[in-house]
N, C-alpha and C positions, 0 to 999 in steps of 0.2 A: 883518305883525300885521292878525289878524282885526277885521273890521269889527266896532260898534256892534250890539250885538243876536245878537252869532256864538253859535250850538254849542259848547263843544268837550267834549273824552274821549268823544263821544258813539258812536265807532267802534270804543273801548275799553273801553265797557260793555257794549255788545251783539256783540262777537266773544268777553265771557270775558276780555281779553287785559287789561298793564298798558296805563294810562295813558305818552303819548311824548311827550304835551308839555306844556306846563305856561304860564302867563298871567298877567302882573301888570296892575295897572288904570296909567295915564299919570293917574287922578281918582280923585274922590269916581266911585262905581259902586255900584250895586245888582248883586248879585249873587247866584244860586242855586246849592249845591249839591246834587244826588240823588246818593247811595251804589245799590250796584248791587242792589240791593235794592227800593231804591221806585222806579227804575224799573221794575224787573222783574214789581212789583204793578201800577204801571201804565197798562205793554203791555197785559197782563192781562184790567185794567179797561177800561179807556182808551179807545173808538175814536179815540175823537179824539185820544190825545197819541200812539196809535200808528202814525196819519195820521200827524201832524204830524212826530212820529219819520223816519218813512220818507219822506218831505220833504225832510228836513235829508241823510240819509242818499245821496238821490237829485243831489241838490243838488252836493253834494260830489263825490259819480264823477264824475256828468260833469261837471265845472268842471276835475277833474283830468282827464278820458280825452279831452275833445275840448280843451283847452288856453283855458278862459276865462280860468282866474290863469296860465297860458305859451302864448304862441296856437302858436306852434313846435313843441308837445312834442305828442305821444298817448302817452299811457302801457299805457291797457286796452284791452284788447276787449272781451272777455266777460262777462258779470254772466248768475248763473242764478239767476233766486226760484224 
């Protein structure tokens, strides 16, 4: 289960692919749903939003690659930007 405040679906939006995850709130929650077009516009117009998205993707990549979520597993080896 993703921790509170998590971003879900960012990779699919950025990659232009279908979502592979779904979430369900277990208690009352405040949720923001952004479609692909809105995210694209925000990325073009807001340096702050683009930076925040880059940090989210980098943290997810790092946690999966270097095993912060699963210490015994190394998944990726190279990333190019």
